[in-house]
C-alpha positions, 0 to 999 in steps of 0.5 A: 423164180430164180433170184436175178444175179446183181452186178455192182455198178460200173462207169458204163451202168452209172452213165446209162442210169443217169441218162434214164436208158432202159437196159437189162444186165446179163452177167456170164462166166468170162472166158479169156479170149472167148470174145463175143462168140463165147458170150453169145453162146453162154447167154443164148444170144445171136452173135450178130446181136452181140456187139463188141467195143474195139479200141483202135487208133489212126496213123497219128495214134489218136484213139477211136471206138469201133462198134462191131457185130460179134461174128464180124471183123473190121476192115480197117482199110474200109474204115480208114477210108470212110473216116478220112484216115490214112490208116487204122489199127487195133490198139495194144491191150495196155494202150486200149486199157489206158484210153478206155479205163476198162480191161480189154474183154470188159471194154464198154463204149459208155463211161470211158476215161477218155472221150473218143470218136465212136463209129458203129457198123450201120447194120447194128442200128437196124436191130431191135436190141443189142447186147454190149459190154457193161463195163466189166469182163463177163457182163453184157447189157441189153439196149436199144442200139439207138442209144449208141448214137444218142449218147455217144454221137456214134457215126455210121460206117460200113466196114464189116467182114465175115469172120 
């Protein structure tokens, strides 16, 4: 049996362990701009079950996190309407890094530097398990999607668009 590759702790895995959340670690070779589709392919996962963590902001530059299927895009118009904002747009990478404390490509919704409202695409909650960033580029953790609601207070939205 192959020795399991150990990944050092991140703020995300520390938070999950502190709350006694069962998770499995899935390191992979990070590819710049590869995104969720690359990680799904390398790890042999369905891109629909790989959840990307997107740091966005409203019209007042207030940050928020959106959890979306790896093979879907966010309709910012639909999202804004559902959360009562005038507009929503992705943060610039350096702004997202500042809010989350993570590098873009390694952003986890768990253990962020700043507390932000979290919105989750409703169909993610119907999945038995999801793979989500564990707080480092090239590192996913698999968890029960309900953990996002329990630990993050994630609110359900419906704003997915096919890629």
